N, C-alpha and C positions, 0 to 999 in steps of 0.2 A: 894175311888176307883171310885165312880161315878164322883167326882170332877175332877179327873185326866182324865177320858174319855171325860168329858165336855170340858176341856181345849184343849185336842187334837183335838176335833171336831171343836172348835172355830178357832184354828190355821189353820186347813185344809181348813175351809171355807174361812178364810182370804186369804190364798194363792190362792185358787181357784178364788176368786174375783179379786185378783191382776193379775193373769195370764189371766183371761178373759179380763180385762181392757187392758192389754198389747197386747192381740190378736186383739182386736178391733182397737187399735191405729196402730198396724202394718198393718192391713188390709186397714185402711184409707190411710196410707202412700204408700202402694203398689198401691192402686187405683190412688192416686195422681201422683205417678211416671209414671204409665201407661198413664195417661192423658198427662203428660208432654212429654213423649216419642212420643206419637201419634202426638201431636202438633209440636214437633221438626221434626219428619219425614215429616209432611206436609210442614213445612217451607223449609226443605232441598229439597224436591221434587219440590216445586215452584222455589227455587233458581236454581236448576239444569235445569229446563225448561227455565228459563230466561238466564242462561249462554249459553244454546244451541242456543237460538234465537240470543244472542249477537255474538256468534261465527259465526253463519251463516251470520250475518250482517258484521262482521269485516273481515272474510276470503277473500272476493273479494278485499277489500281495502288493505289487507296485500299482496295479490298476485300482485296487481297493483303497490304497493309501491316497492316490490321486483323487478319487471320489470323495474320500473323507476330507481332504484339504478343500475341495470345492464346497462341500457342505459347511465346513468351518467358515470359509469366506462369506458364503451366503448368510450364515447365521450372524457373523459380525456386522455385515451390511444391514441386516434386518434390525439388529440391536441399535446400531447407529441411527437408523431411521426412527426407531421407537424413542430413542433419547431426544432426537430433534423434535418429534411431535410432542412428547411430554414436556419439553422445554417451552413450547408454544403455549401449552395449557397452564404452565406454572409461572409464565413471565409476568402476568398481572400481579400476582402475589409477591413475586421477587422484587419488582421495581416500584411497587405502589408508593411506599414511603418516600423513596428517592424522588419520584416524579412530583409528589405533592410538596415536598420541601423546596424543590426548584434547584437550579444549578448554582454552584458556588463560583465566585470570581477566581479565576486562575486555575480552575479544575473543571472546566466545562466538558472535557472529553468524556468523563465518566457518565455525565448526564446524557450526552449524545449517544453513547454506546447503549444506554438503557432505551432511549427512543428508537434506536436502530433495531433492537430486539422486538420492541412492540410493532414496528413496521413490518418485520419479517413474519410475526405472528398474524398480523392483519392480512397479509398476502396469502398466508397458508389457509386461514379459515375462509377467506373470500373465495378461494378456488376449490376447497374441499368440503366446507361446511358453512355455507353462507347464511344459513338460518340459525346458527348456534348463538347461544348467549355469550360465549367466549368472544365472538367477533365484536359484539356490542361493547363488552368490557374493555378489550384492548383498544378499540377505536376511541372510546371515551377517554381512556387514560392517555392515549397518544395525543389527542387534541388538547387535553389538559397540559401535557408536557410541552407542546408547541406554544401554548399561551404563556406558560412559565418561561419558556425560552425568549419569547417576544418581550415579556416584562423585564427579563434580565438584560436584554439588548437595550431596552429603553433606560434602565437604571444605569448602565455603563455610559450611555450618552449624556444623561443628566449629570452624573457624577463628574464627568470630565469635560462638560460643555460650558465653559465660562465664556462670556462675551469678550470680543477683542477690545483692546483699549483704543480710545480715539487716536492716540499718537501712532499706534500701529496701522490703523486705517489710513491716516493721513500719509504715512510713509508709503503705503501701497498706492495711493492716488498719485503721489509725486513720481513714483517709479513708473506708473502707467503713463503719466503725461510726458515722461522723458523718453522721447522716441529714440534717443541715442543709446539707451540701455537695453540690452537683449536679455537681461537677467529677470527672473520672475521669483519674487519672494513668497514663500509659503509659511504659514503658521501652523505648526503641528501641536495642537492642544492635547492630543492623546499620546500616552506613552506607547512604547513599542509593544509591551505585553497586552495593553488594551486594544491596540490596533489589530494585533494577531487574533485576539479573542473575538473581536467584532467580525473579522474576516471569516474565522472558523464558523461562527454562528450563521452569518449571512450565506455562506457557501452551502452549509447543511440545509438551511431553510429553502434555498433556491433549488437544490437538488431534490428536495421532497415537495416541491411545488407549493411552498408556503411563502407568499410574497408580502405578507403584512409588514415585514421589517422595512420595506422601502418607504411605506407611509410613515412608520415610526421614525425613520431616519430623517425624512423630509420635515416632519413636524418638529422634532427636537432641534435639528440644526436650523430650521426656520426660526424657531424661538431665539436661538443664539443670534441670528441675523437681526431680528427686531430689537433685541436688547442692545446689540452693538450699535445699531442705527440710533436708538434713543440716547445712548451714551454720547455718541458723536453729536447729536443735536444739542444735548445739554452742554456739551463742551463748547460748541460753536456759540451758543447763547451767552455763556459765561465769559467768553473771550471777545465779544463783539461790542462795539460802541457806535453811536450815531443813530441814524434814522431806523426806527423799529420796523417800518414797512419794508424798507430796503433790505434790512437784515432778514426779514421773514421770506422775502422773495429769493434772496440768495441762498438761504437755508433750504428752501424747498427744491430749488434747482440742484443744489449740491446733494441733497438727500436722494433725489432721483438718480443722479450720477453714481452716488455711493452705493445705492441699492444694486445697481447693475454690476458694479465692480465687486461688491461683496458676494453677489450671486456667483460670479466667476470664481472668486476666491474659494468659496465653500464648495463649489463644484470641483475645483482642482484639489482641495483638501480631501474631499470625499474619495476622489479617485486615488490619491496618494496614500491616504490613511487606511482605507478599508480594503482596497483591491491590489495594491502594489506594495511590496516590502523589499 
């Protein structure tokens, strides 16, 4: 019994010594952690003070740099405006030869770009210096360019505007008379590239309030109508026999009918060829 009590006492004493040793070690570590925390706080405090001094030193430099950047941006914007204004003054000399030469078939975009520059210069001088000689120069050159564009438009129509053959017209008449047919035959005399160029020109002229092209189109295509009708009339005469008076009456009636049909045809062709691709 005494031995058992002795063993228990020894075990308790051993545990006590172990816990005491652990407590001492924990205390030492806590003190060490406290010292490290204090040192770290002092370091951070010093670092914060140095950052504050650095910020006070850099802030004026930053503000001055920001002002310099704004001045640079203003200077660049001013230079861009000056370049734009100078371009308006130089545009007449830059595009004079091109405008007088007129547009080239298949490359009308370059010519339209030159006219666009002249239009911008006209608007600038009109709002800022309406009494200047430059306004007269660019306006005169712009009008010359528009006339050249109209002439080019007319040339394209003349070049590609051949009259329809009598057989083609008769085919259209038969199709029109055939109420069972819902198909509508169109004759595209103009190539895809020519139609696109005509559309580009007419669209630009319309956007710039120059509507002369409509009269040019009606005159040139009207000439095609007359030539087509004349060919049809000659064809009817060459293929007719019998009473001349009867033939004349029939021809007149048919020509009236053909005129209306061809008007519809050319109207359809104009819509398909020039405005829809």
